[in-house]
SEKOLSE-640226 format. One record per residue (C-alpha): residue number from 1; residue in one letter; x, y, z. Coordinates in steps of 0.001 Angstrom, whole numbers, always signed. Layout:
+------+------+---------+---------+---------+
| roza | sero |       x |       y |       z |
+------+------+---------+---------+---------+
|  NUM |    A |       X |       Y |       Z |
...
+------+------+---------+---------+---------+
This chain:
+------+------+---------+---------+---------+
| roza | sero |       x |       y |       z |
+------+------+---------+---------+---------+
|    1 |    M | +151152 | +128234 |  +78781 |
|    2 |    N | +152112 | +127243 |  +82361 |
|    3 |    K | +155236 | +129440 |  +82179 |
|    4 |    T | +152989 | +132429 |  +81063 |
|    5 |    I | +150594 | +131876 |  +83840 |
|    6 |    L | +153298 | +131486 |  +86497 |
|    7 |    I | +155058 | +134699 |  +85318 |
|    8 |    T | +151833 | +136558 |  +85269 |
|    9 |    A | +151018 | +135322 |  +88712 |
|   10 |    A | +154385 | +136455 |  +90022 |
|   11 |    I | +154095 | +139856 |  +88430 |
|   12 |    L | +150580 | +140394 |  +89873 |
|   13 |    G | +151724 | +139136 |  +93273 |
|   14 |    I | +154532 | +141662 |  +93283 |
|   15 |    L | +152172 | +144452 |  +92095 |
|   16 |    S | +149832 | +143590 |  +94920 |
|   17 |    I | +152494 | +144086 |  +97499 |
|   18 |    V | +153714 | +147362 |  +95866 |
|   19 |    L | +150044 | +148686 |  +95626 |
|   20 |    G | +149326 | +147572 |  +99203 |
|   21 |    A | +152419 | +149439 | +100506 |
|   22 |    F | +151552 | +152450 |  +98313 |
|   23 |    A | +148096 | +152532 |  +99725 |
|   24 |    A | +149186 | +152123 | +103355 |
|   25 |    H | +151810 | +154862 | +103142 |
|   26 |    G | +151541 | +156949 |  +99983 |
|   27 |    L | +147710 | +157343 |  +99923 |
|   28 |    K | +147158 | +157626 | +103674 |
|   29 |    E | +147089 | +161368 | +103722 |
|   30 |    L | +145558 | +161843 | +100371 |
|   31 |    I | +142329 | +159779 | +100406 |
|   32 |    S | +139635 | +159038 | +103159 |
|   33 |    V | +139707 | +155930 | +105281 |
|   34 |    E | +136738 | +154569 | +103313 |
|   35 |    F | +138532 | +154868 | +100065 |
|   36 |    Q | +141808 | +153396 | +101564 |
|   37 |    Q | +139687 | +150358 | +102523 |
|   38 |    T | +138230 | +150185 |  +98981 |
|   39 |    F | +141752 | +150348 |  +97511 |
|   40 |    E | +142796 | +147552 |  +99872 |
|   41 |    T | +139859 | +145457 |  +98603 |
|   42 |    G | +141290 | +145657 |  +95135 |
|   43 |    V | +144725 | +144699 |  +96435 |
|   44 |    R | +143410 | +141723 |  +98456 |
|   45 |    Y | +141560 | +140267 |  +95366 |
|   46 |    Q | +144528 | +140859 |  +93213 |
|   47 |    M | +146699 | +138739 |  +95650 |
|   48 |    Y | +144056 | +136096 |  +96019 |
|   49 |    H | +143982 | +135628 |  +92244 |
|   50 |    S | +147811 | +135761 |  +91948 |
|   51 |    I | +147849 | +132678 |  +94321 |
|   52 |    F | +144989 | +131158 |  +92255 |
|   53 |    L | +147010 | +131478 |  +88998 |
|   54 |    L | +150100 | +130002 |  +90825 |
|   55 |    F | +147869 | +126890 |  +91508 |
|   56 |    V | +146564 | +126860 |  +87924 |
|   57 |    G | +150063 | +127141 |  +86397 |
|   58 |    T | +151465 | +124274 |  +88413 |
|   59 |    T | +148706 | +121774 |  +88493 |
|   60 |    S | +148380 | +118904 |  +85912 |
|   61 |    I | +144893 | +117939 |  +86677 |
|   62 |    I | +143170 | +120457 |  +84509 |
|   63 |    S | +143315 | +120656 |  +80741 |
|   64 |    L | +145356 | +123193 |  +78775 |
|   65 |    K | +142159 | +124523 |  +77245 |
|   66 |    A | +140749 | +125169 |  +80763 |
|   67 |    K | +143977 | +126810 |  +81851 |
|   68 |    K | +143856 | +129184 |  +79020 |
|   69 |    S | +140248 | +130081 |  +79739 |
|   70 |    I | +140961 | +130457 |  +83437 |
|   71 |    F | +144107 | +132611 |  +82670 |
|   72 |    Y | +142245 | +135063 |  +80409 |
|   73 |    C | +139159 | +135326 |  +82607 |
|   74 |    T | +141352 | +135903 |  +85682 |
|   75 |    L | +143612 | +138446 |  +84014 |
|   76 |    I | +140882 | +140460 |  +82368 |
|   77 |    G | +138651 | +140136 |  +85464 |
|   78 |    L | +141468 | +141542 |  +87691 |
|   79 |    L | +142133 | +144350 |  +85260 |
|   80 |    F | +138337 | +145285 |  +85299 |
|   81 |    F | +137634 | +144470 |  +88924 |
|   82 |    S | +140747 | +145551 |  +90786 |
|   83 |    G | +141796 | +148022 |  +88236 |
|   84 |    S | +138447 | +149948 |  +88415 |
|   85 |    I | +138487 | +149759 |  +92253 |
|   86 |    Y | +141951 | +151377 |  +92237 |
|   87 |    A | +140725 | +154066 |  +89848 |
|   88 |    L | +137501 | +154631 |  +91934 |
|   89 |    A | +139304 | +154788 |  +95179 |
|   90 |    T | +141685 | +157446 |  +93955 |
|   91 |    N | +139090 | +159243 |  +91895 |
|   92 |    T | +139490 | +162492 |  +93853 |
|   93 |    L | +143200 | +162667 |  +92912 |
|   94 |    T | +142692 | +162859 |  +89065 |
|   95 |    G | +140960 | +165176 |  +86672 |
|   96 |    F | +139074 | +162122 |  +85146 |
|   97 |    D | +135837 | +160951 |  +86757 |
|   98 |    F | +136351 | +157148 |  +86985 |
|   99 |    K | +132692 | +156833 |  +88123 |
|  100 |    T | +131863 | +156864 |  +84465 |
|  101 |    I | +133647 | +153497 |  +83982 |
|  102 |    G | +132493 | +152072 |  +87362 |
|  103 |    F | +130200 | +149615 |  +85414 |
|  104 |    I | +133216 | +147421 |  +84570 |
|  105 |    T | +133728 | +146450 |  +88122 |
|  106 |    P | +130936 | +143870 |  +88220 |
|  107 |    I | +131972 | +142678 |  +84850 |
|  108 |    G | +135483 | +141989 |  +86207 |
|  109 |    G | +133807 | +140235 |  +89169 |
|  110 |    L | +131892 | +137968 |  +86788 |
|  111 |    L | +134995 | +137085 |  +84903 |
|  112 |    L | +136731 | +136103 |  +88209 |
|  113 |    I | +133677 | +133985 |  +89167 |
|  114 |    A | +133817 | +132287 |  +85650 |
|  115 |    A | +137449 | +131370 |  +86132 |
|  116 |    W | +136642 | +129628 |  +89435 |
|  117 |    L | +133600 | +127838 |  +87733 |
|  118 |    I | +135814 | +126655 |  +84956 |
|  119 |    L | +138132 | +125239 |  +87619 |
|  120 |    L | +135236 | +123563 |  +89372 |
|  121 |    I | +133881 | +122054 |  +86133 |
|  122 |    N | +137276 | +120586 |  +85420 |
|  123 |    F | +137521 | +119153 |  +88970 |
|  124 |    L | +134040 | +117573 |  +88431 |
|  125 |    K | +135440 | +115947 |  +85200 |
|  126 |    I | +138290 | +114187 |  +87005 |
|  127 |    D | +137858 | +110385 |  +86623 |
|  128 |    K | +136950 | +108895 |  +89996 |
|  129 |    D | +139469 | +106075 |  +89358 |
|  130 |    K | +142400 | +108516 |  +88982 |
|  131 |    S | +141390 | +110511 |  +92247 |
+------+------+---------+---------+---------+
C-alpha cells in the first residue's frame, strides 16, 4: 500500500506542476483572471495533498487501515474537488456546462477533510509511552 500511495503522490505532484504551468501559460489568453485564480486553487490543493500523501506513504505511525482510508478519501476528494474546479474554471472552453456537476466540489472537500480527520484520530491513538 505504501508504494501505491507514494506513486500516486508523485503522479499527482507531477500533474500539479503540469497543470499549473498550463494555467499560467496556455490558459492565460483563453479564460478570465478570475477563472485563472480558480484553476490555480485546484492546482494548489492538488499539490498540498500530493505532499500529504507523501507523508502518509512514508510514516509508520498510522495503521494500514487508516492509510487505505486516507488514500481513498484523498484520491476521490481530489478528483471531485480539484477536478471539478478545473472543469468549472475552463467551462467557457467546452460545449458541456460543467456547472451541472458543480455539486461534487463540496463533496470532494468533505472527503479531503475526512482524510485529515482520519490522520488526526490516528495521532490521538498513539500511545503516550511511545511518543
